[in-house]
N, C-alpha and C positions, 0 to 999 in steps of 0.2 A: 689244110682242108678239113681235117677232123675237128679241130677247135671251132671252126666257123659253123660246122654242122651242129655241134653241141650247143652253140649259142641260140639255136632255134628252139631248144627245150628250155622253157621258163617255168618258174613256180612262184605263185603269189598266194599268201594265206587266204585272200578273199575270192579266189578264182578256183572253181572245181575242188573246193575243200583243201586247197594247198597242194593238190597232186601235180606232178610235172605235166605240163601241157605244151602244145606246139605253138610257138610264137605268140603267147598270150591269148590265143584263141581258146575256145571251150572244147578242145579236143585233147583229152588226157592221153598220155603215152599208152596207158593200159588199154584204152579203147582201140587204138590203131593196132596194137599187138593182138587184141582179140579178133579184129577183122582179118588180119593176116593169118592167124592160126585157124580161123574158121574156113580158110580156103580162098578167100577173096584175093585177087591179084592186085598188084600195085595200080595197074591201069583201071581196074574196077573201082578201087577206092578213090582215085583221083577223079574219075567220072562222076561218082556219087557226091563228092564233097569238093565243090568248085574252088573253095578258098585254100585248099591244100596244094602243095607243090611236091614234086618228086624228091627234092632235098629234105622235105619234112619227113617223108617216109624213111629216107636214109638216116636222118637224125634219130628217129625213134629206134631204129635197129641198132645204131651205134650206142645210144644211151642204154638200151637193154643189154647189149654186149658188155658194156662197162660195169653195169650192175651185177652181172653174173661172174665177174672176175674177183670173187671173194676167195679167201684162203681156206675157209672151212665154214660149214654150216652146223649149228648146234640146235638140237631139239629144245624148244622153250617150254612146251606143255604137252600133256598127253590127251 
């Protein structure tokens, strides 16, 4: 199931500046994460964006969880 969810996250150099998006649509992962972190519920997001599906939201969260599974974070610049 997790692999099929992650297949919903796509990235193309000519779409949204190459940022990971949902199913080739112009919804970057970061946009959905910002909506969720602002307090919008999944139901509100799905109501506002008709072409999104519940599994798209789950895919975004799984993708973000995978990105956060780094071994360490190093400061690059001050």
